[in-house]
TORKOL-4160 file (C-alpha; in steps of 0.2 Angstrom, whole numbers, padded with zeros to 4 digits, m for minus):
409
<pt num="1" X="0649" Y="0074" Z="0327"/>
<pt num="2" X="0647" Y="0093" Z="0322"/>
<pt num="3" X="0644" Y="0106" Z="0337"/>
<pt num="4" X="0626" Y="0109" Z="0330"/>
<pt num="5" X="0622" Y="0090" Z="0333"/>
<pt num="6" X="0630" Y="0087" Z="0349"/>
<pt num="7" X="0620" Y="0101" Z="0358"/>
<pt num="8" X="0604" Y="0092" Z="0356"/>
<pt num="9" X="0608" Y="0077" Z="0369"/>
<pt num="10" X="0617" Y="0090" Z="0378"/>
<pt num="11" X="0600" Y="0102" Z="0381"/>
<pt num="12" X="0590" Y="0086" Z="0384"/>
<pt num="13" X="0601" Y="0081" Z="0398"/>
<pt num="14" X="0603" Y="0098" Z="0405"/>
<pt num="15" X="0583" Y="0097" Z="0407"/>
<pt num="16" X="0585" Y="0085" Z="0420"/>
<pt num="17" X="0599" Y="0090" Z="0429"/>
<pt num="18" X="0585" Y="0097" Z="0443"/>
<pt num="19" X="0571" Y="0084" Z="0437"/>
<pt num="20" X="0559" Y="0091" Z="0451"/>
<pt num="21" X="0559" Y="0110" Z="0444"/>
<pt num="22" X="0557" Y="0102" Z="0427"/>
<pt num="23" X="0544" Y="0091" Z="0432"/>
<pt num="24" X="0532" Y="0107" Z="0439"/>
<pt num="25" X="0538" Y="0117" Z="0421"/>
<pt num="26" X="0528" Y="0103" Z="0412"/>
<pt num="27" X="0516" Y="0103" Z="0425"/>
<pt num="28" X="0512" Y="0120" Z="0425"/>
<pt num="29" X="0511" Y="0122" Z="0404"/>
<pt num="30" X="0501" Y="0106" Z="0404"/>
<pt num="31" X="0488" Y="0111" Z="0414"/>
<pt num="32" X="0489" Y="0130" Z="0407"/>
<pt num="33" X="0486" Y="0122" Z="0389"/>
<pt num="34" X="0473" Y="0109" Z="0396"/>
<pt num="35" X="0463" Y="0124" Z="0404"/>
<pt num="36" X="0462" Y="0136" Z="0387"/>
<pt num="37" X="0459" Y="0123" Z="0377"/>
<pt num="38" X="0445" Y="0114" Z="0386"/>
<pt num="39" X="0439" Y="0133" Z="0390"/>
<pt num="40" X="0438" Y="0136" Z="0371"/>
<pt num="41" X="0429" Y="0119" Z="0369"/>
<pt num="42" X="0413" Y="0123" Z="0382"/>
<pt num="43" X="0415" Y="0141" Z="0379"/>
<pt num="44" X="0411" Y="0135" Z="0361"/>
<pt num="45" X="0397" Y="0123" Z="0366"/>
<pt num="46" X="0390" Y="0135" Z="0377"/>
<pt num="47" X="0388" Y="0147" Z="0365"/>
<pt num="48" X="0382" Y="0136" Z="0351"/>
<pt num="49" X="0368" Y="0132" Z="0364"/>
<pt num="50" X="0364" Y="0149" Z="0365"/>
<pt num="51" X="0361" Y="0151" Z="0348"/>
<pt num="52" X="0354" Y="0134" Z="0345"/>
<pt num="53" X="0340" Y="0140" Z="0356"/>
<pt num="54" X="0340" Y="0158" Z="0350"/>
<pt num="55" X="0335" Y="0150" Z="0334"/>
<pt num="56" X="0326" Y="0136" Z="0337"/>
<pt num="57" X="0313" Y="0144" Z="0347"/>
<pt num="58" X="0303" Y="0152" Z="0330"/>
<pt num="59" X="0316" Y="0163" Z="0327"/>
<pt num="60" X="0327" Y="0154" Z="0314"/>
<pt num="61" X="0341" Y="0161" Z="0305"/>
<pt num="62" X="0331" Y="0175" Z="0296"/>
<pt num="63" X="0313" Y="0184" Z="0295"/>
<pt num="64" X="0302" Y="0192" Z="0284"/>
<pt num="65" X="0290" Y="0206" Z="0292"/>
<pt num="66" X="0282" Y="0222" Z="0286"/>
<pt num="67" X="0290" Y="0239" Z="0293"/>
<pt num="68" X="0286" Y="0243" Z="0310"/>
<pt num="69" X="0280" Y="0227" Z="0316"/>
<pt num="70" X="0295" Y="0224" Z="0327"/>
<pt num="71" X="0292" Y="0239" Z="0338"/>
<pt num="72" X="0273" Y="0235" Z="0337"/>
<pt num="73" X="0269" Y="0218" Z="0334"/>
<pt num="74" X="0250" Y="0220" Z="0331"/>
<pt num="75" X="0238" Y="0214" Z="0319"/>
<pt num="76" X="0238" Y="0230" Z="0308"/>
<pt num="77" X="0257" Y="0227" Z="0303"/>
<pt num="78" X="0254" Y="0212" Z="0291"/>
<pt num="79" X="0257" Y="0209" Z="0274"/>
<pt num="80" X="0251" Y="0198" Z="0258"/>
<pt num="81" X="0262" Y="0191" Z="0245"/>
<pt num="82" X="0257" Y="0181" Z="0230"/>
<pt num="83" X="0261" Y="0161" Z="0234"/>
<pt num="84" X="0268" Y="0160" Z="0217"/>
<pt num="85" X="0281" Y="0176" Z="0220"/>
<pt num="86" X="0286" Y="0168" Z="0238"/>
<pt num="87" X="0288" Y="0150" Z="0232"/>
<pt num="88" X="0300" Y="0157" Z="0219"/>
<pt num="89" X="0310" Y="0168" Z="0231"/>
<pt num="90" X="0312" Y="0154" Z="0243"/>
<pt num="91" X="0317" Y="0142" Z="0231"/>
<pt num="92" X="0334" Y="0144" Z="0234"/>
<pt num="93" X="0349" Y="0130" Z="0238"/>
<pt num="94" X="0354" Y="0139" Z="0253"/>
<pt num="95" X="0337" Y="0138" Z="0262"/>
<pt num="96" X="0332" Y="0123" Z="0272"/>
<pt num="97" X="0314" Y="0127" Z="0276"/>
<pt num="98" X="0303" Y="0141" Z="0279"/>
<pt num="99" X="0285" Y="0145" Z="0285"/>
<pt num="100" X="0272" Y="0159" Z="0285"/>
<pt num="101" X="0264" Y="0164" Z="0301"/>
<pt num="102" X="0251" Y="0174" Z="0309"/>
<pt num="103" X="0258" Y="0179" Z="0325"/>
<pt num="104" X="0248" Y="0192" Z="0337"/>
<pt num="105" X="0247" Y="0195" Z="0356"/>
<pt num="106" X="0231" Y="0189" Z="0365"/>
<pt num="107" X="0223" Y="0182" Z="0379"/>
<pt num="108" X="0220" Y="0165" Z="0383"/>
<pt num="109" X="0203" Y="0160" Z="0397"/>
<pt num="110" X="0200" Y="0142" Z="0404"/>
<pt num="111" X="0187" Y="0139" Z="0416"/>
<pt num="112" X="0196" Y="0144" Z="0430"/>
<pt num="113" X="0212" Y="0156" Z="0424"/>
<pt num="114" X="0216" Y="0166" Z="0412"/>
<pt num="115" X="0232" Y="0171" Z="0405"/>
<pt num="116" X="0241" Y="0184" Z="0392"/>
<pt num="117" X="0249" Y="0175" Z="0377"/>
<pt num="118" X="0257" Y="0175" Z="0360"/>
<pt num="119" X="0245" Y="0168" Z="0347"/>
<pt num="120" X="0254" Y="0158" Z="0332"/>
<pt num="121" X="0245" Y="0153" Z="0316"/>
<pt num="122" X="0255" Y="0143" Z="0306"/>
<pt num="123" X="0255" Y="0124" Z="0295"/>
<pt num="124" X="0266" Y="0114" Z="0307"/>
<pt num="125" X="0271" Y="0102" Z="0293"/>
<pt num="126" X="0282" Y="0117" Z="0287"/>
<pt num="127" X="0290" Y="0119" Z="0305"/>
<pt num="128" X="0300" Y="0104" Z="0303"/>
<pt num="129" X="0319" Y="0109" Z="0303"/>
<pt num="130" X="0312" Y="0126" Z="0307"/>
<pt num="131" X="0308" Y="0127" Z="0326"/>
<pt num="132" X="0305" Y="0115" Z="0340"/>
<pt num="133" X="0288" Y="0115" Z="0336"/>
<pt num="134" X="0290" Y="0104" Z="0322"/>
<pt num="135" X="0296" Y="0090" Z="0332"/>
<pt num="136" X="0284" Y="0077" Z="0340"/>
<pt num="137" X="0273" Y="0086" Z="0355"/>
<pt num="138" X="0275" Y="0079" Z="0372"/>
<pt num="139" X="0257" Y="0074" Z="0371"/>
<pt num="140" X="0241" Y="0075" Z="0361"/>
<pt num="141" X="0243" Y="0079" Z="0343"/>
<pt num="142" X="0244" Y="0094" Z="0329"/>
<pt num="143" X="0227" Y="0102" Z="0323"/>
<pt num="144" X="0222" Y="0093" Z="0308"/>
<pt num="145" X="0218" Y="0101" Z="0291"/>
<pt num="146" X="0198" Y="0106" Z="0292"/>
<pt num="147" X="0199" Y="0105" Z="0310"/>
<pt num="148" X="0201" Y="0124" Z="0314"/>
<pt num="149" X="0193" Y="0123" Z="0333"/>
<pt num="150" X="0209" Y="0116" Z="0340"/>
<pt num="151" X="0224" Y="0123" Z="0348"/>
<pt num="152" X="0241" Y="0117" Z="0358"/>
<pt num="153" X="0247" Y="0125" Z="0373"/>
<pt num="154" X="0264" Y="0122" Z="0380"/>
<pt num="155" X="0264" Y="0110" Z="0397"/>
<pt num="156" X="0266" Y="0123" Z="0408"/>
<pt num="157" X="0254" Y="0135" Z="0402"/>
<pt num="158" X="0241" Y="0121" Z="0405"/>
<pt num="159" X="0244" Y="0119" Z="0422"/>
<pt num="160" X="0244" Y="0138" Z="0426"/>
<pt num="161" X="0227" Y="0137" Z="0418"/>
<pt num="162" X="0221" Y="0121" Z="0427"/>
<pt num="163" X="0218" Y="0113" Z="0410"/>
<pt num="164" X="0222" Y="0099" Z="0401"/>
<pt num="165" X="0219" Y="0088" Z="0383"/>
<pt num="166" X="0201" Y="0087" Z="0379"/>
<pt num="167" X="0196" Y="0104" Z="0388"/>
<pt num="168" X="0190" Y="0118" Z="0379"/>
<pt num="169" X="0199" Y="0137" Z="0381"/>
<pt num="170" X="0194" Y="0154" Z="0374"/>
<pt num="171" X="0205" Y="0165" Z="0363"/>
<pt num="172" X="0204" Y="0184" Z="0362"/>
<pt num="173" X="0215" Y="0195" Z="0352"/>
<pt num="174" X="0211" Y="0209" Z="0343"/>
<pt num="175" X="0206" Y="0209" Z="0324"/>
<pt num="176" X="0209" Y="0219" Z="0308"/>
<pt num="177" X="0194" Y="0231" Z="0313"/>
<pt num="178" X="0201" Y="0235" Z="0330"/>
<pt num="179" X="0187" Y="0225" Z="0338"/>
<pt num="180" X="0189" Y="0209" Z="0350"/>
<pt num="181" X="0187" Y="0195" Z="0342"/>
<pt num="182" X="0187" Y="0176" Z="0353"/>
<pt num="183" X="0185" Y="0159" Z="0349"/>
<pt num="184" X="0183" Y="0143" Z="0359"/>
<pt num="185" X="0196" Y="0130" Z="0355"/>
<pt num="186" X="0199" Y="0112" Z="0360"/>
<pt num="187" X="0216" Y="0108" Z="0368"/>
<pt num="188" X="0222" Y="0092" Z="0356"/>
<pt num="189" X="0241" Y="0093" Z="0361"/>
<pt num="190" X="0254" Y="0101" Z="0373"/>
<pt num="191" X="0272" Y="0104" Z="0370"/>
<pt num="192" X="0288" Y="0106" Z="0379"/>
<pt num="193" X="0302" Y="0121" Z="0376"/>
<pt num="194" X="0319" Y="0123" Z="0384"/>
<pt num="195" X="0313" Y="0140" Z="0390"/>
<pt num="196" X="0300" Y="0142" Z="0402"/>
<pt num="197" X="0294" Y="0158" Z="0394"/>
<pt num="198" X="0292" Y="0148" Z="0379"/>
<pt num="199" X="0278" Y="0136" Z="0387"/>
<pt num="200" X="0270" Y="0149" Z="0398"/>
<pt num="201" X="0268" Y="0162" Z="0383"/>
<pt num="202" X="0265" Y="0154" Z="0366"/>
<pt num="203" X="0249" Y="0143" Z="0359"/>
<pt num="204" X="0248" Y="0137" Z="0341"/>
<pt num="205" X="0232" Y="0136" Z="0331"/>
<pt num="206" X="0231" Y="0132" Z="0312"/>
<pt num="207" X="0237" Y="0146" Z="0300"/>
<pt num="208" X="0218" Y="0145" Z="0292"/>
<pt num="209" X="0209" Y="0149" Z="0309"/>
<pt num="210" X="0222" Y="0163" Z="0314"/>
<pt num="211" X="0219" Y="0172" Z="0298"/>
<pt num="212" X="0199" Y="0169" Z="0300"/>
<pt num="213" X="0199" Y="0175" Z="0318"/>
<pt num="214" X="0208" Y="0192" Z="0314"/>
<pt num="215" X="0200" Y="0193" Z="0298"/>
<pt num="216" X="0216" Y="0197" Z="0289"/>
<pt num="217" X="0211" Y="0185" Z="0273"/>
<pt num="218" X="0227" Y="0179" Z="0266"/>
<pt num="219" X="0240" Y="0190" Z="0276"/>
<pt num="220" X="0255" Y="0185" Z="0288"/>
<pt num="221" X="0265" Y="0194" Z="0301"/>
<pt num="222" X="0281" Y="0184" Z="0297"/>
<pt num="223" X="0290" Y="0172" Z="0286"/>
<pt num="224" X="0303" Y="0163" Z="0295"/>
<pt num="225" X="0318" Y="0154" Z="0287"/>
<pt num="226" X="0333" Y="0143" Z="0291"/>
<pt num="227" X="0349" Y="0138" Z="0280"/>
<pt num="228" X="0360" Y="0124" Z="0279"/>
<pt num="229" X="0373" Y="0136" Z="0282"/>
<pt num="230" X="0369" Y="0148" Z="0296"/>
<pt num="231" X="0386" Y="0157" Z="0290"/>
<pt num="232" X="0377" Y="0163" Z="0274"/>
<pt num="233" X="0363" Y="0170" Z="0282"/>
<pt num="234" X="0368" Y="0189" Z="0279"/>
<pt num="235" X="0370" Y="0184" Z="0259"/>
<pt num="236" X="0355" Y="0178" Z="0260"/>
<pt num="237" X="0346" Y="0190" Z="0268"/>
<pt num="238" X="0354" Y="0203" Z="0255"/>
<pt num="239" X="0347" Y="0193" Z="0241"/>
<pt num="240" X="0330" Y="0193" Z="0249"/>
<pt num="241" X="0329" Y="0212" Z="0250"/>
<pt num="242" X="0331" Y="0214" Z="0232"/>
<pt num="243" X="0316" Y="0203" Z="0230"/>
<pt num="244" X="0306" Y="0212" Z="0245"/>
<pt num="245" X="0311" Y="0228" Z="0244"/>
<pt num="246" X="0297" Y="0237" Z="0254"/>
<pt num="247" X="0298" Y="0223" Z="0268"/>
<pt num="248" X="0309" Y="0221" Z="0283"/>
<pt num="249" X="0320" Y="0207" Z="0283"/>
<pt num="250" X="0331" Y="0203" Z="0300"/>
<pt num="251" X="0346" Y="0189" Z="0302"/>
<pt num="252" X="0344" Y="0179" Z="0321"/>
<pt num="253" X="0356" Y="0191" Z="0328"/>
<pt num="254" X="0347" Y="0206" Z="0322"/>
<pt num="255" X="0331" Y="0198" Z="0334"/>
<pt num="256" X="0340" Y="0189" Z="0346"/>
<pt num="257" X="0353" Y="0202" Z="0350"/>
<pt num="258" X="0359" Y="0194" Z="0368"/>
<pt num="259" X="0363" Y="0179" Z="0358"/>
<pt num="260" X="0374" Y="0187" Z="0347"/>
<pt num="261" X="0382" Y="0198" Z="0363"/>
<pt num="262" X="0384" Y="0179" Z="0371"/>
<pt num="263" X="0393" Y="0176" Z="0356"/>
<pt num="264" X="0404" Y="0190" Z="0355"/>
<pt num="265" X="0407" Y="0190" Z="0375"/>
<pt num="266" X="0414" Y="0170" Z="0373"/>
<pt num="267" X="0427" Y="0175" Z="0361"/>
<pt num="268" X="0433" Y="0189" Z="0373"/>
<pt num="269" X="0435" Y="0178" Z="0387"/>
<pt num="270" X="0444" Y="0164" Z="0379"/>
<pt num="271" X="0455" Y="0179" Z="0372"/>
<pt num="272" X="0459" Y="0184" Z="0390"/>
<pt num="273" X="0460" Y="0167" Z="0397"/>
<pt num="274" X="0473" Y="0163" Z="0385"/>
<pt num="275" X="0483" Y="0178" Z="0388"/>
<pt num="276" X="0482" Y="0175" Z="0406"/>
<pt num="277" X="0486" Y="0157" Z="0405"/>
<pt num="278" X="0502" Y="0162" Z="0394"/>
<pt num="279" X="0509" Y="0175" Z="0406"/>
<pt num="280" X="0509" Y="0162" Z="0420"/>
<pt num="281" X="0517" Y="0149" Z="0410"/>
<pt num="282" X="0529" Y="0162" Z="0402"/>
<pt num="283" X="0534" Y="0169" Z="0420"/>
<pt num="284" X="0536" Y="0151" Z="0425"/>
<pt num="285" X="0548" Y="0145" Z="0410"/>
<pt num="286" X="0559" Y="0163" Z="0411"/>
<pt num="287" X="0562" Y="0158" Z="0429"/>
<pt num="288" X="0565" Y="0139" Z="0427"/>
<pt num="289" X="0578" Y="0144" Z="0413"/>
<pt num="290" X="0586" Y="0159" Z="0422"/>
<pt num="291" X="0589" Y="0148" Z="0437"/>
<pt num="292" X="0597" Y="0134" Z="0427"/>
<pt num="293" X="0609" Y="0149" Z="0417"/>
<pt num="294" X="0613" Y="0155" Z="0433"/>
<pt num="295" X="0618" Y="0138" Z="0440"/>
<pt num="296" X="0629" Y="0133" Z="0424"/>
<pt num="297" X="0637" Y="0150" Z="0422"/>
<pt num="298" X="0655" Y="0142" Z="0424"/>
<pt num="299" X="0650" Y="0129" Z="0412"/>
<pt num="300" X="0644" Y="0139" Z="0398"/>
<pt num="301" X="0660" Y="0150" Z="0400"/>
<pt num="302" X="0670" Y="0134" Z="0398"/>
<pt num="303" X="0663" Y="0129" Z="0382"/>
<pt num="304" X="0664" Y="0145" Z="0377"/>
<pt num="305" X="0683" Y="0144" Z="0382"/>
<pt num="306" X="0686" Y="0128" Z="0371"/>
<pt num="307" X="0677" Y="0137" Z="0356"/>
<pt num="308" X="0659" Y="0134" Z="0355"/>
<pt num="309" X="0652" Y="0151" Z="0349"/>
<pt num="310" X="0639" Y="0161" Z="0356"/>
<pt num="311" X="0625" Y="0157" Z="0346"/>
<pt num="312" X="0626" Y="0138" Z="0349"/>
<pt num="313" X="0625" Y="0144" Z="0368"/>
<pt num="314" X="0610" Y="0154" Z="0363"/>
<pt num="315" X="0604" Y="0138" Z="0352"/>
<pt num="316" X="0605" Y="0126" Z="0367"/>
<pt num="317" X="0595" Y="0135" Z="0381"/>
<pt num="318" X="0582" Y="0140" Z="0368"/>
<pt num="319" X="0583" Y="0120" Z="0364"/>
<pt num="320" X="0580" Y="0117" Z="0381"/>
<pt num="321" X="0564" Y="0129" Z="0381"/>
<pt num="322" X="0558" Y="0119" Z="0366"/>
<pt num="323" X="0560" Y="0102" Z="0373"/>
<pt num="324" X="0551" Y="0109" Z="0389"/>
<pt num="325" X="0538" Y="0119" Z="0382"/>
<pt num="326" X="0534" Y="0105" Z="0369"/>
<pt num="327" X="0531" Y="0090" Z="0380"/>
<pt num="328" X="0522" Y="0103" Z="0392"/>
<pt num="329" X="0510" Y="0106" Z="0376"/>
<pt num="330" X="0508" Y="0087" Z="0371"/>
<pt num="331" X="0502" Y="0082" Z="0388"/>
<pt num="332" X="0491" Y="0097" Z="0390"/>
<pt num="333" X="0483" Y="0093" Z="0372"/>
<pt num="334" X="0483" Y="0074" Z="0376"/>
<pt num="335" X="0472" Y="0079" Z="0392"/>
<pt num="336" X="0462" Y="0090" Z="0384"/>
<pt num="337" X="0455" Y="0078" Z="0371"/>
<pt num="338" X="0453" Y="0066" Z="0384"/>
<pt num="339" X="0443" Y="0078" Z="0394"/>
<pt num="340" X="0432" Y="0084" Z="0379"/>
<pt num="341" X="0428" Y="0068" Z="0373"/>
<pt num="342" X="0423" Y="0062" Z="0389"/>
<pt num="343" X="0408" Y="0075" Z="0387"/>
<pt num="344" X="0405" Y="0072" Z="0368"/>
<pt num="345" X="0388" Y="0064" Z="0374"/>
<pt num="346" X="0383" Y="0080" Z="0384"/>
<pt num="347" X="0386" Y="0089" Z="0400"/>
<pt num="348" X="0368" Y="0091" Z="0411"/>
<pt num="349" X="0370" Y="0108" Z="0419"/>
<pt num="350" X="0359" Y="0100" Z="0432"/>
<pt num="351" X="0355" Y="0113" Z="0445"/>
<pt num="352" X="0364" Y="0127" Z="0436"/>
<pt num="353" X="0352" Y="0125" Z="0420"/>
<pt num="354" X="0339" Y="0137" Z="0429"/>
<pt num="355" X="0354" Y="0151" Z="0428"/>
<pt num="356" X="0357" Y="0145" Z="0411"/>
<pt num="357" X="0341" Y="0149" Z="0406"/>
<pt num="358" X="0343" Y="0167" Z="0410"/>
<pt num="359" X="0356" Y="0168" Z="0396"/>
<pt num="360" X="0345" Y="0158" Z="0384"/>
<pt num="361" X="0357" Y="0141" Z="0385"/>
<pt num="362" X="0349" Y="0125" Z="0385"/>
<pt num="363" X="0349" Y="0113" Z="0397"/>
<pt num="364" X="0364" Y="0100" Z="0390"/>
<pt num="365" X="0381" Y="0106" Z="0382"/>
<pt num="366" X="0389" Y="0096" Z="0369"/>
<pt num="367" X="0407" Y="0102" Z="0368"/>
<pt num="368" X="0415" Y="0095" Z="0352"/>
<pt num="369" X="0434" Y="0092" Z="0347"/>
<pt num="370" X="0440" Y="0107" Z="0337"/>
<pt num="371" X="0458" Y="0101" Z="0329"/>
<pt num="372" X="0459" Y="0117" Z="0322"/>
<pt num="373" X="0458" Y="0126" Z="0340"/>
<pt num="374" X="0468" Y="0114" Z="0349"/>
<pt num="375" X="0482" Y="0115" Z="0336"/>
<pt num="376" X="0481" Y="0135" Z="0336"/>
<pt num="377" X="0481" Y="0137" Z="0353"/>
<pt num="378" X="0494" Y="0123" Z="0356"/>
<pt num="379" X="0505" Y="0132" Z="0342"/>
<pt num="380" X="0504" Y="0148" Z="0348"/>
<pt num="381" X="0510" Y="0143" Z="0368"/>
<pt num="382" X="0524" Y="0133" Z="0360"/>
<pt num="383" X="0530" Y="0147" Z="0349"/>
<pt num="384" X="0528" Y="0161" Z="0361"/>
<pt num="385" X="0534" Y="0150" Z="0375"/>
<pt num="386" X="0550" Y="0147" Z="0365"/>
<pt num="387" X="0552" Y="0168" Z="0359"/>
<pt num="388" X="0549" Y="0172" Z="0380"/>
<pt num="389" X="0562" Y="0163" Z="0384"/>
<pt num="390" X="0576" Y="0173" Z="0372"/>
<pt num="391" X="0579" Y="0182" Z="0386"/>
<pt num="392" X="0588" Y="0170" Z="0397"/>
<pt num="393" X="0596" Y="0163" Z="0381"/>
<pt num="394" X="0606" Y="0181" Z="0377"/>
<pt num="395" X="0611" Y="0181" Z="0396"/>
<pt num="396" X="0618" Y="0164" Z="0395"/>
<pt num="397" X="0628" Y="0169" Z="0375"/>
<pt num="398" X="0633" Y="0185" Z="0381"/>
<pt num="399" X="0644" Y="0179" Z="0395"/>
<pt num="400" X="0663" Y="0183" Z="0394"/>
<pt num="401" X="0671" Y="0167" Z="0397"/>
<pt num="402" X="0686" Y="0172" Z="0407"/>
<pt num="403" X="0673" Y="0182" Z="0420"/>
<pt num="404" X="0662" Y="0165" Z="0420"/>
<pt num="405" X="0677" Y="0153" Z="0422"/>
<pt num="406" X="0682" Y="0162" Z="0438"/>
<pt num="407" X="0667" Y="0165" Z="0444"/>
<pt num="408" X="0664" Y="0156" Z="0462"/>
<pt num="409" X="0650" Y="0144" Z="0465"/>
């Protein structure tokens, strides 16, 4: 058996000379890896929820507006596009769904109450795969084609107005001439939304009714679209800018800066936590190996006196570190995978959901097993853990044999 082959079982047995200390180090490494991987999974789920809510609540992955509309969302900042040119521009393999909308501020008034709202006119059928409004309503139905005197309210807004399906409400807004336009509409449906502000602040009518009410002919205020691959949004916006050079095109991150900030903050938090946990793990490992080196000073001296080269002493200590980190990392990976898998059906935030709403997150988080992140974190800890143990290994290898053999216990 060669010296190189011999040091492998020696390194393994040396780990268990003080099994209690070794097991504590294993546990510390495993807990550290578990916390890093689990935190990354849940932060990713949280950010995913924030981005989904931001894009699903009528934003989409990108929008087209008249110049100045985002600063002053009033009726005058509208635009008209020939249907053929718009259809041609949106015929892209990247675009999943798109819709034209009229979107202006207004007031809704019932028999008993009134409230400020955002009036939205659109084609409900085209909102499928574009926003939450394309889903089934919580009660009632969508306004039908040809029946323009119909409206859909948020459930909480209906409660505030003390109205219900079948009742009539009055919508007031400013038309293209600067005059107050009003219309009586019958409530035919109620919708639920993940955010309270959406349920309280938005009402929906048909696109034709909105254009007629505001006297803007076939003009609209925005065109929203979603993509099959959200990562391609910037390139798709750049393409559309060449087609609609006189209009303003925005990505979801431009329209929802809070969601973008949350995404960047999440990445920073994961990075900071990874560094903190690694420092804690590194100190624990260095302390463990230094203790093991000091306890075996005469052993290393004797091995060198018998002919073992210093580089093999160095290799032996590093092997002990590799075994120690490797076992801890594997255990941490297994616990992390089990922890994340336990919540793949969703983690209901319960009473914390009200606080999550402030950051635009949904009530339920769906963490996913990302093998790339799992192996990236595990590999980082394993490699850096071994590198952090170079100092104890170097101290063990540089001992002078005569000095170490004569050293008293």
